[in-house]
C-alpha positions in Angstrom: 1.7 11.2 16.5 3.7 10.1 19.6 6.1 7.6 19.0 8.0 7.8 22.4 9.4 4.4 23.0 9.9 4.9 26.5 6.2 6.4 27.2 2.8 4.3 27.1 1.4 6.1 24.3 4.1 5.8 22.4 4.8 2.2 22.6 1.1 1.6 21.6 1.6 4.2 18.4 4.2 1.9 17.4 2.6 -1.5 17.7 -0.4 0.1 15.8 1.6 1.7 13.1 3.8 -1.9 12.7 1.2 -3.6 12.5 -1.3 -1.7 10.2 2.2 -1.5 7.8 2.4 -5.5 8.0 -1.4 -5.7 7.2 -1.2 -3.0 3.9 2.0 -4.4 2.3 1.8 -8.7 3.6 -0.2 -10.9 1.0 0.6 -14.3 2.5 2.9 -16.5 4.5 3.9 -19.8 3.6 5.7 -22.2 5.7 6.9 -18.6 8.2 8.1 -17.6 4.1 5.9 -13.6 3.5 5.1 -12.5 0.4 4.6 -8.7 0.5 4.8 -6.0 -1.0 7.7 -3.8 -1.6 6.2 -1.1 -4.7 3.1 -1.2 -5.3 2.6 -3.8 -8.8 6.1 -5.8 -7.3 6.0 -8.4 -4.8 8.7 -9.5 -2.9 9.2 -13.7 -1.2 11.0 -13.8 1.5 13.7 -11.5 3.4 13.0 -9.7 5.8 9.1 -9.6 7.5 7.8 -6.3 6.9 7.1 -5.9 10.9 11.4 -6.1 10.9 11.5 -4.1 7.8 9.2 -1.3 9.5 11.1 -1.1 12.9 14.9 -0.9 11.0 14.0 1.1 8.9 11.3 3.2 10.2 11.2 3.1 13.5 15.1 3.1 14.4 16.8 5.1 11.8 14.3 7.7 10.2 12.7 8.5 13.3 15.2 8.0 15.8 17.4 10.4 13.8 14.5 13.0 13.5 14.6 13.4 17.5 17.9 15.2 17.7 17.8 16.9 14.2 18.0 20.8 14.4 15.9 20.7 11.5 12.5 19.8 10.4 13.0 15.7 8.9 11.4 15.4 6.2 10.5 11.8 5.1 11.2 9.8 2.9 14.1 11.8 1.4 13.7 9.6 -1.7 12.2 10.5 -4.1 12.4 14.5 -2.1 8.9 14.8 -2.3 7.8 14.0 1.4 4.9 12.6 2.9 6.0 13.1 6.2 7.8 14.8 8.9 9.3 13.6 12.0 11.0 15.0 15.0 10.3 18.2 17.8 11.0 21.1 15.0 8.3 19.9 12.8 5.6 18.5 15.1 6.3 20.0 18.9 7.1 16.6 19.8 10.3 15.0 20.5 9.2 11.8 18.4 6.4 12.9 16.7 5.1 12.0 13.2 2.9 14.7 11.4 1.7 14.5 7.6 4.1 16.9 5.6 2.1 20.1 4.1 2.8 19.4 0.9 1.6 15.6 1.2 -1.1 15.8 -1.6 1.4 17.1 -4.6 4.1 14.6 -3.6 2.0 11.6 -2.9 1.1 11.3 -7.0 5.4 11.2 -7.4 5.3 7.6 -6.0 3.0 6.1 -8.6 4.8 8.1 -11.5 7.0 5.1 -12.6 3.8 2.5 -12.5 3.0 1.9 -16.4 -0.8 2.5 -15.7 -3.5 5.2 -16.4 -5.4 4.5 -13.5 -2.4 5.0 -10.5 -5.1 6.0 -7.5 -7.6 3.4 -9.1 -5.0 0.9 -8.7 -4.3 1.7 -4.9 -7.8 1.9 -3.8 -7.9 -1.5 -5.1 -5.0 -2.9 -3.1 -5.8 -1.2 -0.2 -9.6 -2.4 -0.3 -8.3 -6.2 -1.3 -9.6 -7.6 1.9 -12.4 -5.8 2.2 -16.1 -6.1 0.9 -17.2 -3.7 -1.4 -20.7 -1.4 -1.6 -22.3 -3.8 -4.6 -25.8 -1.7 -5.1 -23.9 1.7 -5.6 -23.7 2.9 -9.3 -20.2 2.8 -10.3 -16.6 1.5 -9.2 -15.5 4.6 -8.1 -18.4 5.8 -5.0 -17.7 1.8 -4.3 -14.2 2.7 -4.1 -14.5 5.7 -2.0 -17.0 4.3 0.2 -14.5 1.5 1.4 -11.7 4.2 1.6 -14.4 6.6 3.9 -14.3 3.9 6.5 -10.8 3.7 7.0 -9.1 7.1 6.3 -9.9 10.6 7.1 -12.3 12.8 5.5 -9.4 15.6 4.0 -7.5 12.4 2.4 -10.9 10.4 1.4 -11.9 13.7 -0.3 -8.2 14.1 -2.2 -8.5 10.1 -3.1 -12.0 11.1 -4.7 -10.6 13.4 -6.7 -7.3 11.6 -8.3 -10.2 9.1 -8.7 -12.3 11.6 -10.7 -8.9 12.8 -13.4 -8.6 9.0 -14.4 -10.3 7.4 -16.5 -10.9 3.9 -16.7 -11.8 1.7 -20.4 -13.0 -1.7 -19.7 -15.4 -4.0 -21.2 -18.4 -4.1 -19.7 -19.1 -6.9 -17.1 -22.3 -8.5 -16.3 -21.3 -9.3 -12.6 -18.6 -6.7 -12.0 -18.6 -7.9 -8.1 -18.1 -11.1 -6.5 -19.4 -12.6 -4.0 -16.3 -14.2 -1.9 -13.0 -11.9 -1.8 -10.5 -13.1 -5.1 -7.6 -15.4 -3.2 -4.2 -15.5 -5.2 -2.3 -16.9 -3.2 -4.5 -19.5 -2.0 -3.4 -22.8 -4.3 0.7 -21.7 -3.8 1.8 -25.1 -5.6 2.8 -22.7 -8.9 5.6 -20.9 -6.1 7.6 -24.1 -6.4 11.0 -23.5 -4.3 10.2 -20.7 -2.4 14.1 -19.8 -2.1 15.2 -16.4 -3.3 16.3 -18.2 -7.0 13.5 -18.9 -7.7 11.7 -16.0 -6.6 11.9 -14.9 -10.7 10.6 -17.6 -12.1 7.4 -17.5 -9.8 6.2 -14.2 -10.2 6.7 -14.2 -14.1 4.4 -17.7 -14.3 1.8 -16.1 -11.8 1.9 -12.8 -13.8 1.1 -15.6 -17.2 -1.9 -16.6 -14.9 -3.1 -13.4 -14.6 -2.9 -12.5 -17.6 -4.9 -15.9 -19.0 -7.3 -14.7 -16.6 -8.0 -10.9 -18.5 -8.4 -13.0 -21.6 -10.5 -15.3 -20.7 -12.9 -12.8 -19.5 -12.2 -10.3 -23.0 -10.7 -8.0 -20.4 -8.4 -5.7 -22.7 -5.1 -4.8 -20.3 -2.1 -4.5 -23.2 -1.7 -1.7 -24.5 
């Protein structure tokens, strides 16, 4: 992918990439205060907006540095399990970006710190949170694969499908596993109280207690 800021194609790609990143991580904007995901399962209230964070952390730092790098520039550098490569050496384009050859082996590393046995299920549900899943399929796995197929390349979907097949989901049987409408956990944001940073931890604890209560009410086991 060409991300040259002085090229019309590159500008379009940069804008598209920035917009998709912001859409992916943004949960809600409350009175100009963004609520967005910094890591899967962790929400941040306020600070830099997703588009500005992406621009400053990636476009104007790593991507720019890669244009003058004498070796293949691997990203991210922490942990040392890169998912993409940048720069002319790795891509043949000065402002180029491409997938790392070891991305399939490296991607699971970014999910290892989560306290869950269903990392790829969790990630799929998060990615598809704004889409309506097909409720005529036999299993949740097939519904998720169908949704992922609408937005990702075939090789990524095949890889994701394999990962899902390796994970086991243990929940009590639910008569109605699909919802007619998308969940709106941030529609009523009175629970946030003051959205200043000082109240962020308290607000998050309150929301966790509320979500745990919903799980208990529907008899969904979630505690080890």
